[in-house]
Every structure is written in C-alpha cells, then in structure tokens.
C-alpha positions in Angstrom: 24.5 -64.6 -39.0 28.1 -63.6 -39.8 29.6 -62.7 -43.3 33.1 -63.2 -44.3 34.7 -62.4 -47.7 36.5 -65.3 -49.4 39.1 -65.3 -52.1 38.7 -68.1 -54.9 41.6 -68.7 -57.1 41.7 -71.3 -59.9 44.0 -74.2 -59.0 46.7 -75.4 -61.3 45.4 -79.0 -61.2 41.8 -77.8 -61.7 39.0 -76.7 -59.4 39.4 -73.8 -56.9 41.3 -73.0 -53.8 39.5 -70.7 -51.5 40.6 -68.8 -48.4 39.4 -66.2 -45.9 41.8 -63.4 -45.4 40.2 -62.2 -42.1 40.5 -65.9 -40.7 44.1 -66.9 -40.6 44.6 -70.4 -41.9 41.0 -70.9 -43.0 41.4 -72.5 -46.4 39.7 -75.0 -48.5 39.1 -76.2 -52.0 36.7 -77.7 -54.4 36.4 -79.2 -57.8 33.8 -76.6 -58.9 33.2 -73.0 -57.9 30.0 -74.0 -55.9 31.9 -76.9 -54.3 34.7 -74.7 -53.2 32.1 -72.1 -51.7 30.3 -74.9 -49.9 33.5 -76.3 -48.6 34.8 -72.9 -47.3 31.4 -72.4 -45.6 32.0 -75.6 -43.6 35.7 -74.4 -42.9 34.6 -71.1 -41.7 31.9 -72.6 -39.2 34.8 -75.0 -38.0 37.2 -72.2 -37.6 34.6 -70.1 -35.6 33.6 -73.0 -33.4 37.3 -73.6 -32.4 37.8 -69.9 -31.8 34.8 -69.7 -29.4 35.8 -72.9 -27.7 39.3 -71.4 -27.0 37.9 -68.0 -26.2 39.7 -66.4 -29.0 38.3 -63.1 -30.6 36.6 -63.6 -33.8 37.8 -61.0 -36.3 35.5 -58.9 -38.5 35.7 -59.4 -42.3 37.3 -56.1 -43.0 38.8 -57.1 -46.3 38.5 -54.5 -48.9 38.6 -55.7 -52.6 39.1 -53.5 -55.7 40.0 -54.4 -59.4 43.0 -52.3 -60.5 43.7 -51.9 -64.4 47.1 -51.5 -65.8 48.4 -51.4 -69.3 51.3 -53.2 -70.7 
C-alpha cells in the first residue's frame, strides 16, 4: 500500500481539481470533494502502472504542507 499527498482546489466552474505534486502530470477533477478523491485515486493507480511498465522510478510522496498566516 502506497500513500501520496494530493492537493484539492475548488474549480472556477464548480467542483474540484486535484493533483499529486510528487507524480508529475497526475491530475484529475470531480464535481464533489469525494468524487475528486475517487478520481485521483484511479489516476494515481494508472500513473503507477505506467511507471512500472516502463521501469521508471516511483517517487516517494515527500510533499510537506503547512498553513501560513499573514495579516493585511
């Protein structure tokens, strides 16, 4: 079992865009938060299968997230 951090962003037209910073080009979307997560899970599986097929190294999910507060 592998774990990869994902970033979800509200889409302008509604729903969410979601991507995996540690897997270049691994992007998906969904009309709801849960749908976006389900879709990116499938995208990650596909990305990993292609990487294995071509013998590419599978990067670790080494993304660090932190909220930073600023005042205006």
